[in-house]
N, CA, C and O atoms as a DFTB+ gen file, in Angstrom:
476 C
 N C O
     1  1      -8.618      17.739       2.788
     2  2      -9.825      17.331       2.101
     3  2     -10.309      16.005       2.686
     4  3      -9.500      15.100       2.889
     5  1     -11.561      15.871       2.952
     6  2     -12.138      14.663       3.537
     7  2     -12.803      13.826       2.452
     8  3     -13.309      14.344       1.456
     9  1     -12.787      12.511       2.679
    10  2     -13.518      11.632       1.771
    11  2     -14.977      11.630       2.171
    12  3     -15.304      11.842       3.339
    13  1     -15.847      11.394       1.224
    14  2     -17.270      11.353       1.500
    15  2     -17.850      10.149       0.796
    16  3     -17.978      10.200      -0.427
    17  1     -18.210       9.069       1.464
    18  2     -18.156       8.848       2.899
    19  2     -16.728       8.634       3.372
    20  3     -15.825       8.416       2.564
    21  1     -16.522       8.697       4.697
    22  2     -15.167       8.550       5.214
    23  2     -14.591       7.164       4.923
    24  3     -15.312       6.169       4.838
    25  1     -13.290       7.137       4.775
    26  2     -12.591       5.876       4.518
    27  2     -12.252       5.195       5.832
    28  3     -12.036       5.844       6.856
    29  1     -12.212       3.884       5.777
    30  2     -11.705       3.072       6.866
    31  2     -10.320       2.600       6.461
    32  3     -10.154       2.003       5.397
    33  1      -9.335       2.857       7.291
    34  2      -7.977       2.386       7.047
    35  2      -7.754       1.195       7.965
    36  3      -7.977       1.283       9.172
    37  1      -7.311       0.075       7.385
    38  2      -7.105      -1.145       8.170
    39  2      -5.972      -1.958       7.565
    40  3      -5.547      -1.716       6.435
    41  1      -5.498      -2.913       8.325
    42  2      -4.482      -3.819       7.833
    43  2      -5.024      -4.703       6.730
    44  3      -6.171      -5.148       6.788
    45  1      -4.196      -4.960       5.720
    46  2      -4.603      -5.827       4.617
    47  2      -4.782      -7.252       5.116
    48  3      -4.058      -7.722       5.993
    49  1      -5.762      -7.924       4.535
    50  2      -6.077      -9.312       4.851
    51  2      -5.872     -10.161       3.597
    52  3      -5.862      -9.621       2.491
    53  1      -5.710     -11.474       3.746
    54  2      -5.543     -12.332       2.568
    55  2      -6.665     -12.168       1.540
    56  3      -6.417     -12.287       0.340
    57  1      -7.879     -11.901       1.986
    58  2      -8.999     -11.723       1.050
    59  2      -8.892     -10.446       0.226
    60  3      -9.648     -10.276      -0.731
    61  1      -7.980      -9.548       0.567
    62  2      -7.826      -8.279      -0.153
    63  2      -6.947      -8.380      -1.388
    64  3      -6.875      -7.425      -2.162
    65  1      -6.282      -9.499      -1.593
    66  2      -5.276      -9.603      -2.662
    67  2      -5.876      -9.290      -4.026
    68  3      -5.267      -8.547      -4.797
    69  1      -7.030      -9.820      -4.346
    70  2      -7.645      -9.554      -5.667
    71  2      -7.926      -8.060      -5.851
    72  3      -7.674      -7.509      -6.923
    73  1      -8.443      -7.410      -4.821
    74  2      -8.741      -5.979      -4.916
    75  2      -7.456      -5.158      -5.041
    76  3      -7.412      -4.177      -5.784
    77  1      -6.429      -5.554      -4.324
    78  2      -5.140      -4.867      -4.414
    79  2      -4.582      -4.992      -5.831
    80  3      -4.084      -4.015      -6.391
    81  1      -4.664      -6.184      -6.409
    82  2      -4.212      -6.370      -7.791
    83  2      -5.072      -5.581      -8.779
    84  3      -4.562      -5.081      -9.782
    85  1      -6.353      -5.468      -8.506
    86  2      -7.235      -4.676      -9.379
    87  2      -6.789      -3.213      -9.409
    88  3      -6.885      -2.548     -10.441
    89  1      -6.308      -2.727      -8.287
    90  2      -5.801      -1.353      -8.216
    91  2      -4.434      -1.250      -8.879
    92  3      -4.181      -0.314      -9.638
    93  1      -3.556      -2.201      -8.600
    94  2      -2.163      -2.103      -9.028
    95  2      -1.949      -2.404     -10.510
    96  3      -1.138      -1.740     -11.156
    97  1      -2.648      -3.376     -11.056
    98  2      -2.400      -3.829     -12.426
    99  2      -2.407      -2.703     -13.459
   100  3      -1.506      -2.682     -14.298
   101  1      -3.357      -1.769     -13.458
   102  2      -3.308      -0.690     -14.454
   103  2      -2.052       0.190     -14.349
   104  3      -1.612       0.760     -15.348
   105  1      -1.484       0.300     -13.167
   106  2      -0.245       1.067     -13.025
   107  2       0.899       0.354     -13.741
   108  3       1.797       1.001     -14.281
   109  1       0.866      -0.971     -13.747
   110  2       1.900      -1.754     -14.427
   111  2       1.669      -1.745     -15.933
   112  3       2.600      -1.510     -16.703
   113  1       0.447      -1.997     -16.350
   114  2       0.168      -2.192     -17.774
   115  2      -0.024      -0.896     -18.563
   116  3       0.220      -0.868     -19.769
   117  1      -0.456       0.171     -17.898
   118  2      -0.844       1.378     -18.632
   119  2      -0.020       2.620     -18.320
   120  3      -0.252       3.674     -18.913
   121  1       0.944       2.518     -17.394
   122  2       1.747       3.688     -17.031
   123  2       3.217       3.284     -16.888
   124  3       3.571       2.112     -17.016
   125  1       4.047       4.264     -16.624
   126  2       5.455       4.001     -16.318
   127  2       5.734       4.220     -14.833
   128  3       6.892       4.324     -14.429
   129  1       4.692       4.288     -14.028
   130  2       4.826       4.525     -12.593
   131  2       5.505       3.352     -11.900
   132  3       6.353       3.546     -11.029
   133  1       5.136       2.148     -12.282
   134  2       5.683       0.950     -11.650
   135  2       7.019       0.583     -12.283
   136  3       7.283       0.919     -13.437
   137  1       7.849      -0.101     -11.526
   138  2       9.111      -0.601     -12.056
   139  2       8.955      -2.001     -12.638
   140  3       9.942      -2.642     -12.998
   141  1       7.720      -2.471     -12.729
   142  2       7.450      -3.812     -13.239
   143  2       6.896      -3.734     -14.660
   144  3       6.284      -2.741     -15.055
   145  1       7.124      -4.799     -15.412
   146  2       6.596      -4.878     -16.771
   147  2       5.377      -5.781     -16.854
   148  3       4.598      -5.682     -17.802
   149  1       5.201      -6.666     -15.868
   150  2       4.032      -7.536     -15.793
   151  2       3.489      -7.484     -14.377
   152  3       4.241      -7.444     -13.404
   153  1       2.174      -7.487     -14.284
   154  2       1.549      -7.482     -12.957
   155  2       1.850      -8.804     -12.254
   156  3       1.878      -9.854     -12.895
   157  1       2.071      -8.759     -10.961
   158  2       2.335      -9.996     -10.223
   159  2       1.096     -10.891     -10.174
   160  3      -0.030     -10.430     -10.363
   161  1       1.326     -12.156      -9.919
   162  2       0.235     -13.112      -9.748
   163  2      -0.402     -12.907      -8.371
   164  3       0.123     -12.175      -7.532
   165  1      -1.532     -13.562      -8.161
   166  2      -2.177     -13.515      -6.846
   167  2      -1.236     -14.032      -5.769
   168  3      -1.132     -13.437      -4.697
   169  1      -0.548     -15.139      -6.049
   170  2       0.376     -15.712      -5.062
   171  2       1.538     -14.779      -4.768
   172  3       1.941     -14.629      -3.615
   173  1       2.078     -14.148      -5.808
   174  2       3.197     -13.219      -5.606
   175  2       2.748     -12.020      -4.774
   176  3       3.473     -11.586      -3.879
   177  1       1.568     -11.483      -5.059
   178  2       1.088     -10.329      -4.290
   179  2       0.813     -10.734      -2.847
   180  3       1.120      -9.978      -1.925
   181  1       0.246     -11.904      -2.642
   182  2       0.010     -12.380      -1.272
   183  2       1.330     -12.524      -0.529
   184  3       1.407     -12.218       0.661
   185  1       2.361     -12.981      -1.211
   186  2       3.685     -13.110      -0.612
   187  2       4.256     -11.737      -0.256
   188  3       4.859     -11.576       0.805
   189  1       4.074     -10.764      -1.117
   190  2       4.550      -9.407      -0.833
   191  2       3.870      -8.839       0.413
   192  3       4.516      -8.226       1.263
   193  1       2.572      -9.051       0.505
   194  2       1.832      -8.563       1.671
   195  2       2.352      -9.230       2.936
   196  3       2.582      -8.571       3.950
   197  1       2.533     -10.533       2.866
   198  2       2.988     -11.291       4.040
   199  2       4.385     -10.888       4.484
   200  3       4.703     -10.984       5.669
   201  1       5.221     -10.440       3.563
   202  2       6.612     -10.112       3.883
   203  2       6.870      -8.615       4.029
   204  3       8.023      -8.184       4.060
   205  1       5.814      -7.830       4.119
   206  2       5.983      -6.389       4.306
   207  2       6.056      -6.061       5.787
   208  3       5.663      -6.865       6.632
   209  1       6.564      -4.868       6.096
   210  2       6.504      -4.383       7.479
   211  2       5.053      -4.111       7.855
   212  3       4.562      -4.555       8.892
   213  1       4.381      -3.365       6.978
   214  2       2.985      -2.977       7.184
   215  2       2.338      -2.882       5.802
   216  3       2.958      -2.405       4.851
   217  1       1.099      -3.337       5.699
   218  2       0.329      -3.189       4.457
   219  2      -1.077      -2.783       4.862
   220  3      -1.780      -3.546       5.525
   221  1      -1.488      -1.593       4.469
   222  2      -2.794      -1.054       4.828
   223  2      -3.674      -0.901       3.593
   224  3      -3.172      -0.700       2.488
   225  1      -4.976      -0.997       3.783
   226  2      -5.917      -0.709       2.710
   227  2      -6.891       0.364       3.182
   228  3      -7.166       0.503       4.374
   229  1      -7.403       1.114       2.217
   230  2      -8.459       2.095       2.472
   231  2      -9.739       1.549       1.866
   232  3      -9.772       1.153       0.701
   233  1     -10.791       1.535       2.670
   234  2     -12.104       1.072       2.216
   235  2     -13.095       2.225       2.272
   236  3     -13.119       3.003       3.226
   237  1     -13.903       2.315       1.237
   238  2     -15.037       3.234       1.217
   239  2     -16.238       2.403       0.785
   240  3     -16.199       1.732      -0.247
   241  1     -17.286       2.450       1.562
   242  2     -18.485       1.645       1.288
   243  2     -18.129       0.172       1.082
   244  3     -18.632      -0.473       0.162
   245  1     -17.259      -0.353       1.946
   246  2     -16.842      -1.759       1.940
   247  2     -16.082      -2.168       0.679
   248  3     -15.965      -3.360       0.398
   249  1     -15.562      -1.203      -0.087
   250  2     -14.751      -1.494      -1.267
   251  2     -13.336      -0.977      -1.036
   252  3     -13.150       0.163      -0.608
   253  1     -12.339      -1.813      -1.318
   254  2     -10.948      -1.382      -1.226
   255  2     -10.679      -0.425      -2.379
   256  3     -10.825      -0.788      -3.546
   257  1     -10.285       0.800      -2.044
   258  2     -10.057       1.829      -3.064
   259  2      -8.615       2.320      -3.086
   260  3      -8.254       3.164      -3.906
   261  1      -7.795       1.794      -2.187
   262  2      -6.398       2.186      -2.167
   263  2      -5.630       1.366      -1.164
   264  3      -6.207       0.686      -0.315
   265  1      -4.315       1.442      -1.274
   266  2      -3.473       0.747      -0.311
   267  2      -2.127       1.441      -0.200
   268  3      -1.709       2.184      -1.089
   269  1      -1.472       1.181       0.900
   270  2      -0.126       1.679       1.148
   271  2       0.633       0.580       1.862
   272  3       0.072      -0.167       2.664
   273  1       1.917       0.493       1.559
   274  2       2.713      -0.538       2.228
   275  2       4.117      -0.042       2.500
   276  3       4.600       0.917       1.899
   277  1       4.748      -0.733       3.426
   278  2       6.152      -0.494       3.745
   279  2       6.842      -1.855       3.706
   280  3       6.514      -2.759       4.475
   281  1       7.787      -1.979       2.810
   282  2       8.545      -3.209       2.653
   283  2       9.976      -2.975       3.126
   284  3      10.431      -1.832       3.177
   285  1      10.687      -4.043       3.471
   286  2      12.098      -3.868       3.829
   287  2      12.843      -3.148       2.697
   288  3      12.651      -3.454       1.520
   289  1      13.684      -2.201       3.070
   290  2      14.405      -1.406       2.068
   291  2      15.542      -2.205       1.446
   292  3      15.649      -2.293       0.223
   293  1      16.366      -2.769       2.264
   294  2      17.478      -3.621       1.814
   295  2      17.685      -4.704       2.856
   296  3      17.230      -4.580       3.993
   297  1      18.367      -5.755       2.467
   298  2      18.510      -6.903       3.370
   299  2      19.657      -6.775       4.372
   300  3      19.674      -7.507       5.361
   301  1      20.597      -5.890       4.155
   302  2      21.725      -5.757       5.083
   303  2      21.247      -5.253       6.444
   304  3      20.326      -4.440       6.523
   305  1      21.883      -5.745       7.521
   306  2      21.444      -5.374       8.880
   307  2      21.369      -3.868       9.135
   308  3      20.516      -3.419       9.901
   309  1      22.235      -3.091       8.516
   310  2      22.222      -1.643       8.757
   311  2      20.916      -0.985       8.307
   312  3      20.596       0.121       8.743
   313  1      20.171      -1.656       7.445
   314  2      18.918      -1.096       6.929
   315  2      17.687      -1.599       7.683
   316  3      16.562      -1.363       7.243
   317  1      17.878      -2.282       8.803
   318  2      16.733      -2.866       9.514
   319  2      15.752      -1.815      10.022
   320  3      14.610      -2.152      10.333
   321  1      16.159      -0.565      10.113
   322  2      15.270       0.507      10.585
   323  2      14.733       1.339       9.421
   324  3      14.213       2.436       9.620
   325  1      14.862       0.810       8.212
   326  2      14.450       1.536       7.010
   327  2      13.394       0.754       6.238
   328  3      13.358      -0.476       6.286
   329  1      12.540       1.477       5.531
   330  2      11.495       0.844       4.737
   331  2      11.286       1.602       3.438
   332  3      11.486       2.814       3.358
   333  1      10.880       0.856       2.431
   334  2      10.465       1.429       1.155
   335  2       8.944       1.505       1.184
   336  3       8.286       0.504       1.469
   337  1       8.372       2.669       0.895
   338  2       6.926       2.832       0.987
   339  2       6.328       3.220      -0.361
   340  3       6.977       3.865      -1.184
   341  1       5.093       2.818      -0.566
   342  2       4.338       3.174      -1.768
   343  2       2.865       3.305      -1.411
   344  3       2.378       2.685      -0.465
   345  1       2.168       4.126      -2.190
   346  2       0.726       4.316      -2.048
   347  2       0.115       4.222      -3.442
   348  3       0.617       4.830      -4.387
   349  1      -0.961       3.464      -3.566
   350  2      -1.693       3.340      -4.830
   351  2      -3.176       3.522      -4.555
   352  3      -3.704       3.022      -3.561
   353  1      -3.844       4.248      -5.453
   354  2      -5.281       4.478      -5.339
   355  2      -5.983       4.037      -6.613
   356  3      -5.440       4.158      -7.712
   357  1      -7.180       3.531      -6.455
   358  2      -8.032       3.155      -7.570
   359  2      -8.291       4.389      -8.425
   360  3      -8.442       5.492      -7.901
   361  1      -8.342       4.201      -9.734
   362  2      -8.665       5.323     -10.611
   363  2     -10.012       5.912     -10.182
   364  3     -10.988       5.186      -9.991
   365  1     -10.045       7.219     -10.038
   366  2     -11.251       7.894      -9.579
   367  2     -11.274       8.153      -8.089
   368  3     -12.135       8.880      -7.593
   369  1     -10.327       7.558      -7.368
   370  2     -10.287       7.752      -5.914
   371  2      -9.261       8.815      -5.511
   372  3      -9.098       9.094      -4.324
   373  1      -8.577       9.405      -6.480
   374  2      -7.591      10.432      -6.166
   375  2      -8.286      11.748      -5.813
   376  3      -9.444      11.973      -6.165
   377  1      -7.553      12.603      -5.113
   378  2      -8.054      13.934      -4.802
   379  2      -9.074      13.990      -3.680
   380  3      -9.744      15.007      -3.505
   381  1      -9.202      12.918      -2.922
   382  2     -10.174      12.872      -1.831
   383  2      -9.506      12.782      -0.465
   384  3     -10.186      12.672       0.556
   385  1      -8.191      12.828      -0.443
   386  2      -7.482      12.733       0.824
   387  2      -7.134      11.318       1.240
   388  3      -6.577      11.113       2.319
   389  1      -7.453      10.334       0.405
   390  2      -7.178       8.940       0.758
   391  2      -5.690       8.647       0.844
   392  3      -5.243       7.954       1.759
   393  1      -4.922       9.169      -0.100
   394  2      -3.478       8.946      -0.074
   395  2      -2.857       9.497       1.194
   396  3      -1.999       8.858       1.802
   397  1      -3.289      10.676       1.588
   398  2      -2.789      11.291       2.827
   399  2      -3.171      10.439       4.033
   400  3      -2.337      10.200       4.907
   401  1      -4.415       9.980       4.093
   402  2      -4.836       9.130       5.203
   403  2      -3.998       7.858       5.268
   404  3      -3.562       7.440       6.341
   405  1      -3.781       7.259       4.119
   406  2      -3.000       6.018       4.079
   407  2      -1.562       6.249       4.535
   408  3      -1.052       5.493       5.362
   409  1      -0.906       7.274       4.015
   410  2       0.508       7.485       4.359
   411  2       0.647       7.902       5.819
   412  3       1.593       7.480       6.484
   413  1      -0.266       8.715       6.331
   414  2      -0.200       9.084       7.746
   415  2      -0.357       7.860       8.640
   416  3       0.376       7.708       9.617
   417  1      -1.299       6.995       8.315
   418  2      -1.495       5.764       9.089
   419  2      -0.292       4.840       8.964
   420  3       0.114       4.203       9.936
   421  1       0.272       4.771       7.778
   422  2       1.446       3.934       7.555
   423  2       2.636       4.437       8.368
   424  3       3.314       3.648       9.026
   425  1       2.892       5.730       8.329
   426  2       4.020       6.291       9.078
   427  2       3.837       6.092      10.577
   428  3       4.803       5.810      11.287
   429  1       2.620       6.233      11.059
   430  2       2.350       5.994      12.479
   431  2       2.645       4.534      12.839
   432  3       3.267       4.262      13.865
   433  1       2.206       3.613      12.009
   434  2       2.450       2.188      12.267
   435  2       3.944       1.868      12.227
   436  3       4.425       1.063      13.025
   437  1       4.670       2.482      11.319
   438  2       6.108       2.238      11.235
   439  2       6.832       2.800      12.445
   440  3       7.761       2.178      12.960
   441  1       6.414       3.967      12.901
   442  2       7.029       4.572      14.084
   443  2       6.853       3.678      15.303
   444  3       7.790       3.507      16.084
   445  1       5.673       3.111      15.475
   446  2       5.450       2.243      16.626
   447  2       6.265       0.959      16.541
   448  3       6.493       0.301      17.556
   449  1       6.706       0.599      15.343
   450  2       7.548      -0.590      15.154
   451  2       9.040      -0.251      15.209
   452  3       9.886      -1.134      15.073
   453  1       9.354       1.014      15.407
   454  2      10.737       1.423      15.560
   455  2      11.457       1.767      14.280
   456  3      12.662       2.020      14.317
   457  1      10.774       1.789      13.145
   458  2      11.423       2.174      11.902
   459  2      11.581       3.688      11.874
   460  3      10.709       4.419      12.344
   461  1      12.703       4.157      11.318
   462  2      12.972       5.590      11.360
   463  2      13.255       6.212      10.000
   464  3      13.239       7.436       9.875
   465  1      13.512       5.404       8.985
   466  2      13.776       5.928       7.636
   467  2      12.774       5.330       6.662
   468  3      12.546       4.121       6.659
   469  1      12.176       6.182       5.836
   470  2      11.301       5.681       4.776
   471  2      11.757       6.297       3.453
   472  3      12.158       7.458       3.370
   473  1      11.675       5.479       2.458
   474  2      12.092       5.891       1.107
   475  2      10.965       5.616       0.127
   476  3      11.104       5.888      -1.065
């Protein structure tokens, strides 16, 4: 399924933190999807982005409507080729193929960085 208009997938930038939190916060406050009980602060989310392997956003009409990231799985050296991945979409942006676009782009970026396991 294609998005209409097509999405642009790009690396997250510091200016995206507010939009990323706008997407993520309802998952924390209104569902059991997240493992968190409180949404992170702007600084905490910016830190997460900075310390991830890859953090991508999907834009439609210049609006961030979803994101996907790969964070280190565990700190032990044996896990250096592994990543924990997640995809989140803005309410109303599901069912348009955005999640698939994000995860495919994320997996491609991880492969080029030499990561081989995703969880």
